[in-house]
C-alpha positions in Angstrom: 14.4 36.9 54.1 16.7 36.0 51.3 18.7 38.6 49.4 16.3 37.7 46.0 13.2 38.6 48.3 14.7 41.7 49.2 15.0 42.6 45.7 12.0 41.6 44.6 10.5 44.1 46.9 12.6 46.8 46.3 11.2 46.6 42.7 7.7 46.6 43.7 8.2 49.6 45.8 10.1 51.1 42.6 7.2 49.7 40.4 4.3 51.5 42.7 5.6 54.8 42.7 5.3 55.4 38.9 1.8 56.0 39.0 2.5 58.4 41.9 5.0 59.8 39.5 2.8 60.8 36.6 0.0 61.7 38.3 1.7 64.0 40.7 3.0 66.6 37.9 -0.5 66.2 36.1 -2.5 66.9 39.3 -0.5 70.2 40.1 -1.0 71.1 36.5 -4.3 71.1 36.3 -4.6 72.6 40.1 -2.4 75.6 38.5 -4.8 75.9 35.7 -7.9 76.4 37.7 -6.5 78.0 40.5 -7.5 75.4 42.7 -5.5 75.3 46.0 -6.7 72.6 47.3 -5.8 70.5 44.0 -2.1 72.0 44.0 -1.9 70.4 47.1 -3.1 67.1 46.3 -0.4 67.2 43.1 2.6 68.2 45.7 1.2 65.4 48.4 1.5 62.9 45.2 4.9 64.0 44.1 6.2 63.6 47.5 4.5 60.0 47.5 6.1 59.1 44.6 9.7 60.3 45.9 9.4 58.6 49.2 8.6 55.2 47.7 11.3 55.7 44.8 13.7 56.6 47.5 12.8 53.3 49.7 12.6 51.2 46.8 15.9 52.2 45.6 17.2 51.9 49.2 15.9 48.7 49.4 17.5 47.4 45.9 20.6 48.4 47.5 20.4 46.9 50.6 20.0 43.3 48.5 23.0 44.1 46.5 25.4 44.9 49.0 
């Protein structure tokens, strides 16, 4: 893989985390509002997925630059 493909993969991973970044806190808020523990767990899981994808995307972008 050349650097351009690695950079594109990093941007794809970063863009894939965007829906999770907005969906996670929304689901967590709904869970606290309706006092539903399963929804709270799902919200925390979605935010964890967002952080993981963002970390992997930024790490891949840095790998392409350096």
